N, C-alpha and C positions, 0 to 999 in steps of 0.2 A: 117870318116868311121862309118858307121851304126853298132851298137852293141846291141845284145839282152842282157837285164839286168833282165829280169824276165820270167818265163816259163808259168805260168797259172794264169791269162790270159798272153798272150804273150805281152811283152812291149820292145820296141825298144828305143834306145837313139840315137839321131842325134846331133853331135856337131856342133854348129853354131858359126863361128868366129866372135868376136867383135873387129874389128881392132882399134888400137890406144885407147883401153879402158882398165883400170886396171883390170876389171873383166875377161878379156881375151876370155872367151867362154860362150855361153849359152847352157844349156842341154835341148834340145827338146825332150819330150818323146812322143811315139806313143803307145797307147793301142789298140791292134788288137784283134777283135773278129769276128767270122763268120757273125754276124748280123750287127755290126757297129764298126768304128774306131774312136779314139779320139787322136787329136793332142793338146799338151800342150805347149802354147806359140809360138812365131814366130821369134824373132830377130828384129833388126833394119831395118828401111826402107831404105836400101842401097844394092847396087848390090852384095857385098861380101856375106852378110847374105842371100839374096835371092838365090844365087847360092848354098850355103851350105844346106839351108833348102829344097829346091826343088829337088836337086840332091839326097838327102837322102830319101824324099818321093817317088821319081821315083824309086829309088833302091828297095824300099819296095813293089812297084807295087800295091799300094792301089787302091781300087775301090772308087773314090771320091764321088760317088753318095751315098755311105754309110759311109761318113766321116764327123766328125764335129771338131770344134776346141774350145779349152777352154783357155780363158786368165786369168792367175792368178791375175794379177793386171795391172795397167795403165802405168807403166814405159815403155818407148819406146823400150828398148831392149826385151820386152815381147810382145809388141802390134804393132810394126812398120809395119810388113808385113801383117797385118790382111786383107788388101785390096787384096792381092793375093788370099786369100780364098773367100772373098765376090764375087770377079769378076768370080769365078768358082761356084757360087751358093752354097758354103759350109756354113752351119749354124755356127754361132758364139755364143758361151755361155760366160757369164761374170757375176761376182757377181753383184746383183742389187744395192748394196750400191756404189760399185766401178764405175759402169757404170754411176750412178747419178752424182757421184763426177767428173768423167772424163768429162762429159758434162758441169758441172759448171766450171771446171777449164779451159776449152777452150771457154766458152761462157759468162763469167761474169767479165773478167779482174782480176781473181784471182792471176795470176802470177805477174801482176803490183802491186797488193796489198802486195804480198810477197816481192817484191823487195823494196818497201817502208819501210816495216818493217826492212829489212836487213840494209837499210840506217840509220834508226833510231838507230840500234844496233851496228853501227860503221863500216859496211862493205864499203870499199873504192869505191867511184864512178868509178874510172877507172877499177878496177877489176870487178865490176858489169857489166859494159859495155862489157868487153871482154867475161865474162861468158855467157852473153846473146847471143853472136854469135858463141862461141866455144863449148857450151854445146851439146853433142851428143843427149841427151834426147830431145832437142828442134829441132836440125837439122834433125834428122831421125825419127821424130814422125809420126804416121799414120794420114791421114786426118780425122778430126773428122766427126761424123755423120754416121758412119758405123752401119749397123743394128745388134742388139744384142738380144739374148734371155736371159733375166735376170734370175739369179739364187739366191734363198734365202738360208740363213744359214740353213744347215742340209738337204736340198733338194737332191733327188737322180736324177742323170742325166738320162733321158729317153732313152729306145731303146737298152740297153746293157744287155747282159745276166748275167753280174756280177754286183753287187751293187757298184756304184761309188758316194760317198757322198761328197758334197761340204760344207766346214766349213769356216765360217768367221773368219778371224785372223787379225783384224786391229792392225796396229803399223807401219810396213814398209810403208804401205800406208793405207788410211782410210778404204778401202774396200777389202784388200788383202784376197784371198781365197786359201786354200789348198784343194787337193783332197785326199780322204782316201777310201780305199777299205777294209771294215770291215771283210769280210770273209777271205781275204788273209792277212789282217793286214799290209797292205802296205800304205805308206804316200808318196804323191808327195808334197813336202814342199814349192815349189816355192821359194821366197826369205825370207820366214818367219823364216826358220831354215836353216842356211848354216853351213857347218862343218869345214872349215878351214879358213874362213873369216867371219866377223861379219856384219849382216845386218844394213844398215844405218836406224836410227830412227831419223826422222826429223820433224820440225814443218810443219803444213799445215794450210792453211787459213780456219778459222771457225772450226777447230778440237782443242778441248781444251787439251786433255791429251794424246798425241801420245805415250809417254814412258809408262805411266800407262797402256794404251791399249795394248801395245806390251807385257808387262810382264804378264798381264791377259791372252792374247793369248797363251803365252808359257804355262801357267798352264792348259789352255783348252786342249792342245795337249797332256800334261802329262797324262791325264786321259785315253787316248786311248791305247789299246794294239798294239804295233807296232813291226813288225819282221824286217822291213827295211824301210829306208827313202831315197828318190831320190830328191835331191835339184836342183834348176835351175842353180847353178853355182858350179864348182869344183866337188869334189867327195862326194858320199853318205856315209852313215854308218848304222850300226845296232843299235848303242848306241845312240839313240835319247834322252833318259832321262839324260844321262851324258852330252850331249851337251846342253840341256836345263838348267842344272845346271851351266855350263860354261858361257852361255849367261847371265843368271840372275846375276851371280857373276861379269861378265864384267861391266854390268850397275851399279851395286852397287859400284864397284871401281871407275868407271868414274864419278858418283855422287860425291864421296869423293875427287877425284882429282880436280874437278871443284870447289867444296866448298873450298879447300885449296888455289886454285888459286885466288878466290874472296877475301878470308881472307887475303891474302898476298898483294892484290892490291885493296883496298877499293876505290870505284868511278870508277872502270874499266868498259869498254864496253864489251859486249858479244864477239866482234871480238878480243878484247885484250885476252879474256879468251881462245878462240879457238886457238890463237897462242901459248899458253903455255901448251896445252894438248899433251900427247905422243900418236901421231897417228902412225898406222902401215904402213909406207911409204917407206920401203926399204932404209932408211937412208937419205931420202929427207927431208930437213928442211922446216919449215913453210914458209919462204920467198921465196922458190923455188916451192911451190905448185902451180900447174896450176889453173886457175880461177875456173874451175868446181869442182875440188877437194876442194877448199876453200868454195865454195857454200855448198856442202855436209857436210863439217866439220862445217860450221856456223849453218847449220839447226840442226845438232845433238847436238851442244853445247847448242843451244836455247832449244831444247826439255828437255835437262837435267836441264837447268836453270829454266824453267817453273815448272818442277817437284820439284825442291828445293824450289821454291817460294810457291808452294802449301803446302809444309811441314813447311812453315815458317822458313826455314833454310838460305834463302837468300832473300833479299828485292831489289826492282828496283824503281828507281825514274826517272822521266822525266826531263831532264835539256835542256838548250838551245842547247847543243851540241848532245842531243839524250839520249837514255836510258842508265843509269849507275847503277852498282850493288855494294851491300855490304853484308856481312854476317850478319845474324840475321834478325828479323822481323820488325824492326824499320827503315823506309826509311830515306834517307839523308835529312837533313834540309837545 
């Protein structure tokens, strides 16, 4: 059901079902003005998402000749159906950093490099193989090479009677962007700030400090006057600053939890550490995690271990069995 969530400019929310996915739903927002309309994100490239998205757009009876789409980041639940806009000659905006990284990701074997690191960090080969075939982000991704109008940090999207500012907020992905309406003090936060789940902060090939990037991006948003925020998943809130505090505290606690796990298990792998962390999984234990959830958990564990290594609170040594960790700055002999 399409719902109006803001009056001026008029903003609608289209719920797009994400079947068999713990995120459950994507919030697609449509900013409507007499001059131009803007659709934020798309859903997976699968029939169920296509039906929800385009039924909602048809209900709004948009003039597609005056419509554009903005992709907050490269994850397939946000980009999968971009081809359905391209085939209708609808222009597509995406952050310049994210678009360049998307092309690198699909054109240089970065996923293979990521898998190689996960193997070194203890990720089991059989789980890795299953993850490669079951991961919805890979199965329902858009075809690469779609045309994009790249957007730089702080740029105003053209052709709208209201100011719509794109802000680079790396962390969840290297080039994630949020949209901010400064005159209305409204934030469309994508996956940067979610209010009842925590955005995944993972390692990325050739990206050195994803967690530090994310924490800086939170502080960047804290400087904005915000009356309301609309996230890409679940419900929004007016208390953005309280949520920023909660997210920063979550990662501080996660760092301490990982440090304790390494202290208690010197010589452990990152995969060992991931299995000891308290994940929010509705009572499902680590041994019952689906492969794709283990992949995301492993990526987040590594992002935090890398952060601790930068602070010299954890050291890593390469052994015949792969990378192993211990507390402190002195590597294992």
